[in-house]
N, C-alpha and C positions, 0 to 999 in steps of 0.2 A: 565512539561510544561506535561499538560495532550492530548488528543488527539483533543477532540472538541473544546480547545482553540488555538493548532497549528494551525487547518483546518482554523481557523475564522484571527484570527492574519496572517496569512499568504497565505490568498485566497487562498491556493490547493488547489481546490475540482476542476473537470472534470469529468461532468456525459455526458455519450453513446457516446464515443470520438472512433477514429476510425482508426484503428492501423494495418498497412499490416505485422505485426513482434511482436516477446515476444520483439525483440530487442526495437522497435519502443513503445510499449505500455509505455513498462520503463523509456520511453523518455520522455512522456507526464511529468509524474511526476515526475522523477528530473527534468525537466524543469521549473515546478511551484516553486519551491523549490529552485535554483539556480537566477531565477527572485525573490525570498524572502527574497536571501541574506543569508537564514541557509546552503546551502553545495558550494560548488566549484565546477566545471563543469566535474571535476574528477573523482568527488563520480559516475557516471553513467558508465563510461570508468574502475575502478574499481569493481561494482557491475557485468558486464558483460561480463568479463575477468573470472570475480569466476563462471560466470555460465557457461559457459566455459569449464572451467577447473575440476567443482566440477558435477556439473549436477543441475538440476533447485531445487538446495536446497531451495531458497526462496518460495513455496509453500506447506502450511501450512495447502490446506482442499482441496477437491474438486470445482475448478470453484475461490481460493481463492490464491493471489502469493504477498509476502510481501519484496519488493525488496528493500533490504539495504545492507551494506558492515559495516566493522569497521571503529569505530571513525576517526582512525588514516588515512583512504583513500578518507579525502574532508571532513568532518563537519563541521561545523562553529559552529553550533549550535542544539539542537535539533530538531526534526519537523517532523511532517507527511503530505502526500499527498495524498487525495484519488481520483483513475484514476477506472470506469468503463467505459467499453467498448460494443460500438452495436454489437457488432461478434465477442467472444473469439477467441485468439491468441492460438498457439498450441507450448511450445516448445518438440524440440529436445527431442526427446526420449517417451514420455505423452502422455499417450491415452485420458486421460481428461483436457479440453480446459477451459482457466482462463478466466476469463470477471471481475474479480475485484481485481484494484491492491492496496494495499493499503503502498506504500513507506516510510520505518522509516530511521529516519537517526540521531542515538542516539550518543551523544556527550562523553558517556561514555557507560562501559558495563553495568553496573547502569541502562542509561537510557532506555537504549536498551532494557531491561528485563524489565522495569516496561513498555517502550510503550506495545511488545509483547503479556505485561497479560491484558493491558485494550484491544490492540485491538483483544485477545480474550476473554474476557468479552461480548465488545461488539457485537460480530458477532455469542456467544454459544448459541444454541437453541437445550438442550436437545431432544426435539422428533424430532430431525432430526437426519437421519443415519449417519450422518462423523460430527454433532454437530457444523455443524454450519450453519447459516440462513442467504446465502449469499442473500434470493429474498428480501428481505427490501429494503437492499438496493441498488438490481437493477431497486426497483420499485420509487422512489426516482427522481423525477424530475429537483426536485432543492433542492440549499449548506443548506435550511431550511428544511427542509425538512429528510434531510442527519442529522443534528442537534439532531433534534427532534427523529432521530431513538437510536442516542446517547443519549440523554438524557435517554429515556424510556428504554434503555437496562442498566442505571445506575445509573437505580433510585432503 
């Protein structure tokens, strides 16, 4: 299952959202996948408890988080959700706020790694200090604009 295909099939993009906390920001993405039937509600609880236990391991780059837990913690089917925030949220102990959350639900470790690689490829920007260009996602106003960014990155 590729990123774009999953976002289309599961109708799992919400742009310019408001969240009062990092927990609330993660819930927006997991709620999309619960509604799509690709994860169980407990997947959200597992993500939150892991972050509280291990710290914000889901932050991949400044401004970007990839909420995820283990496949056996509530994944029904491999899927992605993309959420952008109008106002970024801070994770406990972190200096850099997060404004893009790409929830990954991998049905097994291969799917998990494949998803991670595709996200990295889509957001890769060798000219950026962090190696990631979130601005191109944050500029998107519609799901179709997000799909175009993905197509451009993977072409």
